PyMOL Python script that loads the backbone (N, CA, C, O; Angstrom):
from pymol import cmd

cmd.read_pdbstr("""\
ATOM      1  N   MET A   1    -113.120  88.674 -92.894  1.00  0.00           N
ATOM      2  CA  MET A   1    -114.380  89.013 -93.491  1.00  0.00           C
ATOM      3  C   MET A   1    -114.175  89.200 -94.976  1.00  0.00           C
ATOM      4  O   MET A   1    -113.245  89.879 -95.410  1.00  0.00           O
ATOM      5  N   ILE A   2    -115.049  88.593 -95.744  1.00  0.00           N
ATOM      6  CA  ILE A   2    -115.059  88.769 -97.190  1.00  0.00           C
ATOM      7  C   ILE A   2    -116.447  89.269 -97.562  1.00  0.00           C
ATOM      8  O   ILE A   2    -117.439  88.569 -97.356  1.00  0.00           O
ATOM      9  N   THR A   3    -116.516  90.458 -98.098  1.00  0.00           N
ATOM     10  CA  THR A   3    -117.814  90.981 -98.514  1.00  0.00           C
ATOM     11  C   THR A   3    -118.138  90.446 -99.904  1.00  0.00           C
ATOM     12  O   THR A   3    -117.258  90.311-100.755  1.00  0.00           O
ATOM     13  N   ASP A   4    -119.382  90.152-100.112  1.00  0.00           N
ATOM     14  CA  ASP A   4    -119.827  89.612-101.386  1.00  0.00           C
ATOM     15  C   ASP A   4    -121.253  90.084-101.612  1.00  0.00           C
ATOM     16  O   ASP A   4    -122.143  89.807-100.808  1.00  0.00           O
ATOM     17  N   GLU A   5    -121.464  90.789-102.696  1.00  0.00           N
ATOM     18  CA  GLU A   5    -122.778  91.361-102.962  1.00  0.00           C
ATOM     19  C   GLU A   5    -123.807  90.322-103.378  1.00  0.00           C
ATOM     20  O   GLU A   5    -125.000  90.624-103.424  1.00  0.00           O
ATOM     21  N   THR A   6    -123.368  89.099-103.683  1.00  0.00           N
ATOM     22  CA  THR A   6    -124.327  88.055-104.035  1.00  0.00           C
ATOM     23  C   THR A   6    -124.984  87.451-102.806  1.00  0.00           C
ATOM     24  O   THR A   6    -126.007  86.777-102.920  1.00  0.00           O
ATOM     25  N   PHE A   7    -124.408  87.685-101.630  1.00  0.00           N
ATOM     26  CA  PHE A   7    -124.999  87.205-100.386  1.00  0.00           C
ATOM     27  C   PHE A   7    -126.131  88.139 -99.971  1.00  0.00           C
ATOM     28  O   PHE A   7    -126.015  89.357-100.101  1.00  0.00           O
ATOM     29  N   THR A   8    -127.207  87.575 -99.480  1.00  0.00           N
ATOM     30  CA  THR A   8    -128.302  88.397 -98.982  1.00  0.00           C
ATOM     31  C   THR A   8    -128.204  88.597 -97.476  1.00  0.00           C
ATOM     32  O   THR A   8    -128.842  89.492 -96.921  1.00  0.00           O
ATOM     33  N   GLN A   9    -127.410  87.771 -96.821  1.00  0.00           N
ATOM     34  CA  GLN A   9    -127.211  87.891 -95.383  1.00  0.00           C
ATOM     35  C   GLN A   9    -125.808  87.413 -95.049  1.00  0.00           C
ATOM     36  O   GLN A   9    -125.167  86.767 -95.878  1.00  0.00           O
ATOM     37  N   PRO A  10    -125.323  87.711 -93.866  1.00  0.00           N
ATOM     38  CA  PRO A  10    -123.983  87.277 -93.490  1.00  0.00           C
ATOM     39  C   PRO A  10    -123.928  85.763 -93.237  1.00  0.00           C
ATOM     40  O   PRO A  10    -124.885  85.163 -92.747  1.00  0.00           O
ATOM     41  N   ALA A  11    -122.795  85.172 -93.582  1.00  0.00           N
ATOM     42  CA  ALA A  11    -122.522  83.762 -93.281  1.00  0.00           C
ATOM     43  C   ALA A  11    -121.353  83.740 -92.306  1.00  0.00           C
ATOM     44  O   ALA A  11    -120.272  84.243 -92.613  1.00  0.00           O
ATOM     45  N   VAL A  12    -121.569  83.161 -91.138  1.00  0.00           N
ATOM     46  CA  VAL A  12    -120.557  83.165 -90.081  1.00  0.00           C
ATOM     47  C   VAL A  12    -120.100  81.743 -89.809  1.00  0.00           C
ATOM     48  O   VAL A  12    -120.918  80.836 -89.654  1.00  0.00           O
ATOM     49  N   ALA A  13    -118.783  81.552 -89.751  1.00  0.00           N
ATOM     50  CA  ALA A  13    -118.192  80.262 -89.396  1.00  0.00           C
ATOM     51  C   ALA A  13    -117.230  80.494 -88.236  1.00  0.00           C
ATOM     52  O   ALA A  13    -116.719  81.597 -88.040  1.00  0.00           O
ATOM     53  N   TYR A  14    -116.999  79.444 -87.486  1.00  0.00           N
ATOM     54  CA  TYR A  14    -116.142  79.533 -86.307  1.00  0.00           C
ATOM     55  C   TYR A  14    -115.010  78.526 -86.454  1.00  0.00           C
ATOM     56  O   TYR A  14    -115.233  77.391 -86.875  1.00  0.00           O
ATOM     57  N   ALA A  15    -113.790  78.944 -86.105  1.00  0.00           N
ATOM     58  CA  ALA A  15    -112.621  78.068 -86.169  1.00  0.00           C
ATOM     59  C   ALA A  15    -111.914  78.124 -84.819  1.00  0.00           C
ATOM     60  O   ALA A  15    -111.200  79.078 -84.513  1.00  0.00           O
ATOM     61  N   PHE A  16    -112.125  77.092 -84.029  1.00  0.00           N
ATOM     62  CA  PHE A  16    -111.511  77.019 -82.705  1.00  0.00           C
ATOM     63  C   PHE A  16    -110.670  75.763 -82.623  1.00  0.00           C
ATOM     64  O   PHE A  16    -111.142  74.659 -82.895  1.00  0.00           O
ATOM     65  N   GLY A  17    -109.425  75.946 -82.247  1.00  0.00           N
ATOM     66  CA  GLY A  17    -108.543  74.803 -82.077  1.00  0.00           C
ATOM     67  C   GLY A  17    -108.672  74.213 -80.683  1.00  0.00           C
ATOM     68  O   GLY A  17    -109.374  74.744 -79.822  1.00  0.00           O
ATOM     69  N   ARG A  18    -107.984  73.114 -80.488  1.00  0.00           N
ATOM     70  CA  ARG A  18    -108.043  72.428 -79.200  1.00  0.00           C
ATOM     71  C   ARG A  18    -107.336  73.191 -78.089  1.00  0.00           C
ATOM     72  O   ARG A  18    -107.475  72.852 -76.914  1.00  0.00           O
ATOM     73  N   HIS A  19    -106.579  74.222 -78.456  1.00  0.00           N
ATOM     74  CA  HIS A  19    -105.911  75.026 -77.425  1.00  0.00           C
ATOM     75  C   HIS A  19    -106.923  75.741 -76.524  1.00  0.00           C
ATOM     76  O   HIS A  19    -106.587  76.165 -75.418  1.00  0.00           O
ATOM     77  N   LEU A  20    -108.164  75.870 -77.007  1.00  0.00           N
ATOM     78  CA  LEU A  20    -109.213  76.503 -76.189  1.00  0.00           C
ATOM     79  C   LEU A  20    -109.716  75.572 -75.100  1.00  0.00           C
ATOM     80  O   LEU A  20    -110.174  76.025 -74.051  1.00  0.00           O
ATOM     81  N   GLY A  21    -109.634  74.309 -75.339  1.00  0.00           N
ATOM     82  CA  GLY A  21    -110.149  73.336 -74.384  1.00  0.00           C
ATOM     83  C   GLY A  21    -110.841  72.210 -75.122  1.00  0.00           C
ATOM     84  O   GLY A  21    -110.728  72.090 -76.342  1.00  0.00           O
ATOM     85  N   GLY A  22    -111.549  71.395 -74.384  1.00  0.00           N
ATOM     86  CA  GLY A  22    -112.261  70.272 -74.969  1.00  0.00           C
ATOM     87  C   GLY A  22    -113.472  70.713 -75.783  1.00  0.00           C
ATOM     88  O   GLY A  22    -113.774  71.902 -75.883  1.00  0.00           O
ATOM     89  N   ALA A  23    -114.148  69.741 -76.354  1.00  0.00           N
ATOM     90  CA  ALA A  23    -115.295  70.022 -77.214  1.00  0.00           C
ATOM     91  C   ALA A  23    -116.392  70.784 -76.473  1.00  0.00           C
ATOM     92  O   ALA A  23    -117.036  71.660 -77.051  1.00  0.00           O
ATOM     93  N   VAL A  24    -116.607  70.462 -75.210  1.00  0.00           N
ATOM     94  CA  VAL A  24    -117.649  71.140 -74.434  1.00  0.00           C
ATOM     95  C   VAL A  24    -117.334  72.626 -74.318  1.00  0.00           C
ATOM     96  O   VAL A  24    -118.221  73.463 -74.483  1.00  0.00           O
ATOM     97  N   VAL A  25    -116.086  72.956 -74.036  1.00  0.00           N
ATOM     98  CA  VAL A  25    -115.660  74.357 -73.887  1.00  0.00           C
ATOM     99  C   VAL A  25    -115.778  75.083 -75.221  1.00  0.00           C
ATOM    100  O   VAL A  25    -116.295  76.198 -75.275  1.00  0.00           O
ATOM    101  N   ARG A  26    -115.306  74.464 -76.292  1.00  0.00           N
ATOM    102  CA  ARG A  26    -115.368  75.103 -77.619  1.00  0.00           C
ATOM    103  C   ARG A  26    -116.808  75.311 -78.063  1.00  0.00           C
ATOM    104  O   ARG A  26    -117.143  76.361 -78.612  1.00  0.00           O
ATOM    105  N   ASN A  27    -117.663  74.319 -77.831  1.00  0.00           N
ATOM    106  CA  ASN A  27    -119.067  74.443 -78.231  1.00  0.00           C
ATOM    107  C   ASN A  27    -119.797  75.502 -77.414  1.00  0.00           C
ATOM    108  O   ASN A  27    -120.650  76.214 -77.943  1.00  0.00           O
ATOM    109  N   ARG A  28    -119.471  75.609 -76.137  1.00  0.00           N
ATOM    110  CA  ARG A  28    -120.085  76.644 -75.294  1.00  0.00           C
ATOM    111  C   ARG A  28    -119.716  78.027 -75.824  1.00  0.00           C
ATOM    112  O   ARG A  28    -120.572  78.907 -75.921  1.00  0.00           O
ATOM    113  N   LEU A  29    -118.441  78.219 -76.167  1.00  0.00           N
ATOM    114  CA  LEU A  29    -118.005  79.505 -76.717  1.00  0.00           C
ATOM    115  C   LEU A  29    -118.701  79.777 -78.041  1.00  0.00           C
ATOM    116  O   LEU A  29    -119.129  80.903 -78.295  1.00  0.00           O
ATOM    117  N   ARG A  30    -118.818  78.775 -78.877  1.00  0.00           N
ATOM    118  CA  ARG A  30    -119.492  78.941 -80.171  1.00  0.00           C
ATOM    119  C   ARG A  30    -120.954  79.354 -79.968  1.00  0.00           C
ATOM    120  O   ARG A  30    -121.449  80.237 -80.668  1.00  0.00           O
ATOM    121  N   ARG A  31    -121.641  78.723 -79.020  1.00  0.00           N
ATOM    122  CA  ARG A  31    -123.042  79.086 -78.758  1.00  0.00           C
ATOM    123  C   ARG A  31    -123.163  80.507 -78.225  1.00  0.00           C
ATOM    124  O   ARG A  31    -124.076  81.240 -78.604  1.00  0.00           O
ATOM    125  N   ARG A  32    -122.248  80.894 -77.350  1.00  0.00           N
ATOM    126  CA  ARG A  32    -122.284  82.254 -76.802  1.00  0.00           C
ATOM    127  C   ARG A  32    -122.050  83.287 -77.907  1.00  0.00           C
ATOM    128  O   ARG A  32    -122.759  84.289 -77.992  1.00  0.00           O
ATOM    129  N   LEU A  33    -121.052  83.033 -78.748  1.00  0.00           N
ATOM    130  CA  LEU A  33    -120.762  83.962 -79.841  1.00  0.00           C
ATOM    131  C   LEU A  33    -121.902  84.008 -80.853  1.00  0.00           C
ATOM    132  O   LEU A  33    -122.239  85.073 -81.371  1.00  0.00           O
ATOM    133  N   ARG A  34    -122.486  82.856 -81.129  1.00  0.00           N
ATOM    134  CA  ARG A  34    -123.604  82.817 -82.079  1.00  0.00           C
ATOM    135  C   ARG A  34    -124.756  83.682 -81.577  1.00  0.00           C
ATOM    136  O   ARG A  34    -125.373  84.404 -82.359  1.00  0.00           O
ATOM    137  N   GLU A  35    -125.048  83.615 -80.290  1.00  0.00           N
ATOM    138  CA  GLU A  35    -126.134  84.415 -79.736  1.00  0.00           C
ATOM    139  C   GLU A  35    -125.796  85.908 -79.759  1.00  0.00           C
ATOM    140  O   GLU A  35    -126.651  86.736 -80.072  1.00  0.00           O
ATOM    141  N   LEU A  36    -124.557  86.245 -79.431  1.00  0.00           N
ATOM    142  CA  LEU A  36    -124.151  87.650 -79.476  1.00  0.00           C
ATOM    143  C   LEU A  36    -124.227  88.199 -80.897  1.00  0.00           C
ATOM    144  O   LEU A  36    -124.684  89.324 -81.100  1.00  0.00           O
ATOM    145  N   LEU A  37    -123.790  87.426 -81.870  1.00  0.00           N
ATOM    146  CA  LEU A  37    -123.837  87.889 -83.260  1.00  0.00           C
ATOM    147  C   LEU A  37    -125.271  87.936 -83.782  1.00  0.00           C
ATOM    148  O   LEU A  37    -125.609  88.800 -84.592  1.00  0.00           O
ATOM    149  N   ARG A  38    -126.103  87.025 -83.330  1.00  0.00           N
ATOM    150  CA  ARG A  38    -127.510  87.051 -83.739  1.00  0.00           C
ATOM    151  C   ARG A  38    -128.178  88.346 -83.276  1.00  0.00           C
ATOM    152  O   ARG A  38    -128.986  88.928 -83.999  1.00  0.00           O
ATOM    153  N   ALA A  39    -127.840  88.784 -82.080  1.00  0.00           N
ATOM    154  CA  ALA A  39    -128.414  90.017 -81.550  1.00  0.00           C
ATOM    155  C   ALA A  39    -127.880  91.249 -82.278  1.00  0.00           C
ATOM    156  O   ALA A  39    -128.493  92.316 -82.227  1.00  0.00           O
ATOM    157  N   ARG A  40    -126.749  91.104 -82.949  1.00  0.00           N
ATOM    158  CA  ARG A  40    -126.128  92.227 -83.652  1.00  0.00           C
ATOM    159  C   ARG A  40    -126.161  92.037 -85.171  1.00  0.00           C
ATOM    160  O   ARG A  40    -125.370  92.654 -85.884  1.00  0.00           O
ATOM    161  N   ALA A  41    -127.040  91.216 -85.658  1.00  0.00           N
ATOM    162  CA  ALA A  41    -127.095  90.870 -87.077  1.00  0.00           C
ATOM    163  C   ALA A  41    -127.283  92.093 -87.970  1.00  0.00           C
ATOM    164  O   ALA A  41    -126.809  92.110 -89.106  1.00  0.00           O
ATOM    165  N   ASP A  42    -127.962  93.099 -87.472  1.00  0.00           N
ATOM    166  CA  ASP A  42    -128.194  94.303 -88.274  1.00  0.00           C
ATOM    167  C   ASP A  42    -126.888  95.067 -88.538  1.00  0.00           C
ATOM    168  O   ASP A  42    -126.836  95.905 -89.438  1.00  0.00           O
ATOM    169  N   ARG A  43    -125.849  94.787 -87.767  1.00  0.00           N
ATOM    170  CA  ARG A  43    -124.560  95.464 -87.949  1.00  0.00           C
ATOM    171  C   ARG A  43    -123.614  94.692 -88.849  1.00  0.00           C
ATOM    172  O   ARG A  43    -122.517  95.169 -89.138  1.00  0.00           O
ATOM    173  N   LEU A  44    -124.014  93.502 -89.303  1.00  0.00           N
ATOM    174  CA  LEU A  44    -123.182  92.683 -90.174  1.00  0.00           C
ATOM    175  C   LEU A  44    -123.563  92.912 -91.625  1.00  0.00           C
ATOM    176  O   LEU A  44    -124.731  92.788 -91.994  1.00  0.00           O
ATOM    177  N   THR A  45    -122.592  93.241 -92.434  1.00  0.00           N
ATOM    178  CA  THR A  45    -122.860  93.370 -93.866  1.00  0.00           C
ATOM    179  C   THR A  45    -122.863  91.980 -94.481  1.00  0.00           C
ATOM    180  O   THR A  45    -122.173  91.090 -93.983  1.00  0.00           O
ATOM    181  N   PRO A  46    -123.620  91.770 -95.552  1.00  0.00           N
ATOM    182  CA  PRO A  46    -123.626  90.454 -96.195  1.00  0.00           C
ATOM    183  C   PRO A  46    -122.217  90.060 -96.649  1.00  0.00           C
ATOM    184  O   PRO A  46    -121.473  90.877 -97.192  1.00  0.00           O
ATOM    185  N   GLY A  47    -121.880  88.829 -96.421  1.00  0.00           N
ATOM    186  CA  GLY A  47    -120.569  88.317 -96.778  1.00  0.00           C
ATOM    187  C   GLY A  47    -120.205  87.152 -95.881  1.00  0.00           C
ATOM    188  O   GLY A  47    -121.055  86.608 -95.176  1.00  0.00           O
ATOM    189  N   CYS A  48    -118.935  86.771 -95.911  1.00  0.00           N
ATOM    190  CA  CYS A  48    -118.436  85.632 -95.128  1.00  0.00           C
ATOM    191  C   CYS A  48    -117.577  86.123 -93.976  1.00  0.00           C
ATOM    192  O   CYS A  48    -116.710  86.978 -94.152  1.00  0.00           O
ATOM    193  N   TYR A  49    -117.826  85.579 -92.810  1.00  0.00           N
ATOM    194  CA  TYR A  49    -117.062  85.917 -91.607  1.00  0.00           C
ATOM    195  C   TYR A  49    -116.496  84.627 -91.028  1.00  0.00           C
ATOM    196  O   TYR A  49    -117.205  83.626 -90.925  1.00  0.00           O
ATOM    197  N   LEU A  50    -115.228  84.648 -90.652  1.00  0.00           N
ATOM    198  CA  LEU A  50    -114.602  83.529 -89.965  1.00  0.00           C
ATOM    199  C   LEU A  50    -114.137  84.045 -88.614  1.00  0.00           C
ATOM    200  O   LEU A  50    -113.297  84.941 -88.538  1.00  0.00           O
ATOM    201  N   ILE A  51    -114.688  83.475 -87.549  1.00  0.00           N
ATOM    202  CA  ILE A  51    -114.408  83.922 -86.191  1.00  0.00           C
ATOM    203  C   ILE A  51    -113.457  82.924 -85.525  1.00  0.00           C
ATOM    204  O   ILE A  51    -113.718  81.722 -85.506  1.00  0.00           O
ATOM    205  N   GLY A  52    -112.374  83.430 -84.991  1.00  0.00           N
ATOM    206  CA  GLY A  52    -111.438  82.633 -84.210  1.00  0.00           C
ATOM    207  C   GLY A  52    -111.355  83.227 -82.815  1.00  0.00           C
ATOM    208  O   GLY A  52    -111.901  84.301 -82.562  1.00  0.00           O
ATOM    209  N   ALA A  53    -110.679  82.538 -81.911  1.00  0.00           N
ATOM    210  CA  ALA A  53    -110.585  83.038 -80.540  1.00  0.00           C
ATOM    211  C   ALA A  53    -109.293  82.564 -79.895  1.00  0.00           C
ATOM    212  O   ALA A  53    -108.722  81.542 -80.274  1.00  0.00           O
ATOM    213  N   THR A  54    -108.855  83.328 -78.921  1.00  0.00           N
ATOM    214  CA  THR A  54    -107.715  82.921 -78.111  1.00  0.00           C
ATOM    215  C   THR A  54    -108.228  82.204 -76.868  1.00  0.00           C
ATOM    216  O   THR A  54    -109.422  82.228 -76.571  1.00  0.00           O
ATOM    217  N   ALA A  55    -107.321  81.575 -76.157  1.00  0.00           N
ATOM    218  CA  ALA A  55    -107.710  80.784 -74.990  1.00  0.00           C
ATOM    219  C   ALA A  55    -108.432  81.620 -73.936  1.00  0.00           C
ATOM    220  O   ALA A  55    -109.281  81.089 -73.220  1.00  0.00           O
ATOM    221  N   GLY A  56    -108.126  82.893 -73.820  1.00  0.00           N
ATOM    222  CA  GLY A  56    -108.759  83.748 -72.830  1.00  0.00           C
ATOM    223  C   GLY A  56    -110.239  83.981 -73.077  1.00  0.00           C
ATOM    224  O   GLY A  56    -110.963  84.360 -72.156  1.00  0.00           O
ATOM    225  N   ALA A  57    -110.702  83.765 -74.293  1.00  0.00           N
ATOM    226  CA  ALA A  57    -112.107  84.015 -74.626  1.00  0.00           C
ATOM    227  C   ALA A  57    -113.049  83.108 -73.857  1.00  0.00           C
ATOM    228  O   ALA A  57    -114.185  83.492 -73.578  1.00  0.00           O
ATOM    229  N   THR A  58    -112.602  81.929 -73.514  1.00  0.00           N
ATOM    230  CA  THR A  58    -113.478  80.992 -72.795  1.00  0.00           C
ATOM    231  C   THR A  58    -113.706  81.412 -71.351  1.00  0.00           C
ATOM    232  O   THR A  58    -114.641  80.939 -70.705  1.00  0.00           O
ATOM    233  N   LYS A  59    -112.860  82.295 -70.843  1.00  0.00           N
ATOM    234  CA  LYS A  59    -112.971  82.728 -69.446  1.00  0.00           C
ATOM    235  C   LYS A  59    -113.672  84.079 -69.294  1.00  0.00           C
ATOM    236  O   LYS A  59    -113.883  84.543 -68.174  1.00  0.00           O
ATOM    237  N   LEU A  60    -114.032  84.708 -70.407  1.00  0.00           N
ATOM    238  CA  LEU A  60    -114.674  86.021 -70.351  1.00  0.00           C
ATOM    239  C   LEU A  60    -116.115  85.917 -69.872  1.00  0.00           C
ATOM    240  O   LEU A  60    -116.812  84.944 -70.159  1.00  0.00           O
ATOM    241  N   SER A  61    -116.543  86.925 -69.147  1.00  0.00           N
ATOM    242  CA  SER A  61    -117.955  87.002 -68.760  1.00  0.00           C
ATOM    243  C   SER A  61    -118.769  87.364 -70.006  1.00  0.00           C
ATOM    244  O   SER A  61    -118.219  87.756 -71.035  1.00  0.00           O
ATOM    245  N   TRP A  62    -120.074  87.224 -69.887  1.00  0.00           N
ATOM    246  CA  TRP A  62    -120.959  87.561 -71.014  1.00  0.00           C
ATOM    247  C   TRP A  62    -120.754  89.017 -71.449  1.00  0.00           C
ATOM    248  O   TRP A  62    -120.679  89.305 -72.644  1.00  0.00           O
ATOM    249  N   THR A  63    -120.664  89.924 -70.489  1.00  0.00           N
ATOM    250  CA  THR A  63    -120.497  91.345 -70.781  1.00  0.00           C
ATOM    251  C   THR A  63    -119.164  91.621 -71.466  1.00  0.00           C
ATOM    252  O   THR A  63    -119.105  92.369 -72.441  1.00  0.00           O
ATOM    253  N   ASP A  64    -118.097  91.017 -70.954  1.00  0.00           N
ATOM    254  CA  ASP A  64    -116.780  91.227 -71.559  1.00  0.00           C
ATOM    255  C   ASP A  64    -116.707  90.630 -72.957  1.00  0.00           C
ATOM    256  O   ASP A  64    -116.103  91.222 -73.852  1.00  0.00           O
ATOM    257  N   LEU A  65    -117.316  89.467 -73.155  1.00  0.00           N
ATOM    258  CA  LEU A  65    -117.337  88.861 -74.482  1.00  0.00           C
ATOM    259  C   LEU A  65    -118.136  89.735 -75.447  1.00  0.00           C
ATOM    260  O   LEU A  65    -117.755  89.892 -76.607  1.00  0.00           O
ATOM    261  N   ALA A  66    -119.245  90.303 -74.969  1.00  0.00           N
ATOM    262  CA  ALA A  66    -120.050  91.200 -75.799  1.00  0.00           C
ATOM    263  C   ALA A  66    -119.255  92.439 -76.188  1.00  0.00           C
ATOM    264  O   ALA A  66    -119.361  92.903 -77.324  1.00  0.00           O
ATOM    265  N   LEU A  67    -118.468  92.979 -75.277  1.00  0.00           N
ATOM    266  CA  LEU A  67    -117.621  94.135 -75.601  1.00  0.00           C
ATOM    267  C   LEU A  67    -116.587  93.773 -76.657  1.00  0.00           C
ATOM    268  O   LEU A  67    -116.310  94.570 -77.554  1.00  0.00           O
ATOM    269  N   GLN A  68    -116.016  92.582 -76.559  1.00  0.00           N
ATOM    270  CA  GLN A  68    -115.041  92.137 -77.555  1.00  0.00           C
ATOM    271  C   GLN A  68    -115.687  91.963 -78.926  1.00  0.00           C
ATOM    272  O   GLN A  68    -115.098  92.322 -79.945  1.00  0.00           O
ATOM    273  N   VAL A  69    -116.895  91.413 -78.949  1.00  0.00           N
ATOM    274  CA  VAL A  69    -117.619  91.247 -80.210  1.00  0.00           C
ATOM    275  C   VAL A  69    -117.945  92.612 -80.809  1.00  0.00           C
ATOM    276  O   VAL A  69    -117.808  92.805 -82.017  1.00  0.00           O
ATOM    277  N   ASP A  70    -118.371  93.554 -79.980  1.00  0.00           N
ATOM    278  CA  ASP A  70    -118.662  94.904 -80.475  1.00  0.00           C
ATOM    279  C   ASP A  70    -117.412  95.547 -81.082  1.00  0.00           C
ATOM    280  O   ASP A  70    -117.485  96.181 -82.135  1.00  0.00           O
ATOM    281  N   ALA A  71    -116.276  95.385 -80.420  1.00  0.00           N
ATOM    282  CA  ALA A  71    -115.023  95.938 -80.951  1.00  0.00           C
ATOM    283  C   ALA A  71    -114.661  95.277 -82.276  1.00  0.00           C
ATOM    284  O   ALA A  71    -114.182  95.941 -83.195  1.00  0.00           O
ATOM    285  N   LEU A  72    -114.891  93.975 -82.373  1.00  0.00           N
ATOM    286  CA  LEU A  72    -114.617  93.262 -83.617  1.00  0.00           C
ATOM    287  C   LEU A  72    -115.502  93.781 -84.749  1.00  0.00           C
ATOM    288  O   LEU A  72    -115.032  93.978 -85.870  1.00  0.00           O
ATOM    289  N   LEU A  73    -116.768  93.999 -84.456  1.00  0.00           N
ATOM    290  CA  LEU A  73    -117.681  94.497 -85.485  1.00  0.00           C
ATOM    291  C   LEU A  73    -117.310  95.902 -85.944  1.00  0.00           C
ATOM    292  O   LEU A  73    -117.479  96.235 -87.117  1.00  0.00           O
ATOM    293  N   VAL A  74    -116.812  96.720 -85.040  1.00  0.00           N
ATOM    294  CA  VAL A  74    -116.357  98.060 -85.418  1.00  0.00           C
ATOM    295  C   VAL A  74    -115.164  97.949 -86.368  1.00  0.00           C
ATOM    296  O   VAL A  74    -115.095  98.655 -87.374  1.00  0.00           O
ATOM    297  N   ARG A  75    -114.227  97.059 -86.040  1.00  0.00           N
ATOM    298  CA  ARG A  75    -113.054  96.883 -86.920  1.00  0.00           C
ATOM    299  C   ARG A  75    -113.468  96.345 -88.277  1.00  0.00           C
ATOM    300  O   ARG A  75    -112.922  96.766 -89.296  1.00  0.00           O
ATOM    301  N   CYS A  76    -114.421  95.423 -88.313  1.00  0.00           N
ATOM    302  CA  CYS A  76    -114.896  94.878 -89.585  1.00  0.00           C
ATOM    303  C   CYS A  76    -115.593  95.941 -90.412  1.00  0.00           C
ATOM    304  O   CYS A  76    -115.384  96.027 -91.622  1.00  0.00           O
ATOM    305  N   ALA A  77    -116.422  96.755 -89.764  1.00  0.00           N
ATOM    306  CA  ALA A  77    -117.149  97.804 -90.491  1.00  0.00           C
ATOM    307  C   ALA A  77    -116.195  98.819 -91.086  1.00  0.00           C
ATOM    308  O   ALA A  77    -116.458  99.368 -92.156  1.00  0.00           O
ATOM    309  N   ALA A  78    -115.085  99.076 -90.400  1.00  0.00           N
ATOM    310  CA  ALA A  78    -114.112 100.039 -90.905  1.00  0.00           C
ATOM    311  C   ALA A  78    -113.411  99.529 -92.159  1.00  0.00           C
ATOM    312  O   ALA A  78    -112.928 100.325 -92.964  1.00  0.00           O
ATOM    313  N   LYS A  79    -113.350  98.218 -92.333  1.00  0.00           N
ATOM    314  CA  LYS A  79    -112.666  97.626 -93.477  1.00  0.00           C
ATOM    315  C   LYS A  79    -113.558  97.449 -94.692  1.00  0.00           C
ATOM    316  O   LYS A  79    -113.072  97.164 -95.787  1.00  0.00           O
ATOM    317  N   VAL A  80    -114.861  97.618 -94.505  1.00  0.00           N
ATOM    318  CA  VAL A  80    -115.796  97.436 -95.618  1.00  0.00           C
ATOM    319  C   VAL A  80    -115.703  98.646 -96.542  1.00  0.00           C
ATOM    320  O   VAL A  80    -115.817  99.794 -96.111  1.00  0.00           O
ATOM    321  N   ILE A  81    -115.495  98.357 -97.807  1.00  0.00           N
ATOM    322  CA  ILE A  81    -115.476  99.422 -98.819  1.00  0.00           C
ATOM    323  C   ILE A  81    -116.873  99.517 -99.400  1.00  0.00           C
ATOM    324  O   ILE A  81    -117.380  98.559 -99.984  1.00  0.00           O
ATOM    325  N   ARG A  82    -117.488 100.670 -99.238  1.00  0.00           N
ATOM    326  CA  ARG A  82    -118.868 100.828 -99.721  1.00  0.00           C
ATOM    327  C   ARG A  82    -118.912 101.719-100.907  1.00  0.00           C
ATOM    328  O   ARG A  82    -119.988 101.969-101.451  1.00  0.00           O
TER     329      ARG A  82
END
""", "prot")
cmd.dss("prot")
cmd.show_as("cartoon", "prot")
cmd.util.cbc("prot")
cmd.orient("prot")
């Protein structure tokens, strides 16, 4: 995460390698994460976010993936200098 005061909203990018699986698997994970982050947009400070994942992320249930995203957002918020 890179905070930047010139941003008015967060910019999120995803970097998934082929170790996660084929394009269908990677795109499904990207869509799931995009929806989870969209629902939590109020918790994202303006700036740049790069999201990566391990192979286990593709096998997580919606609830477990949401818990992982929540934990990630807590860690990101702790690193923001205000």
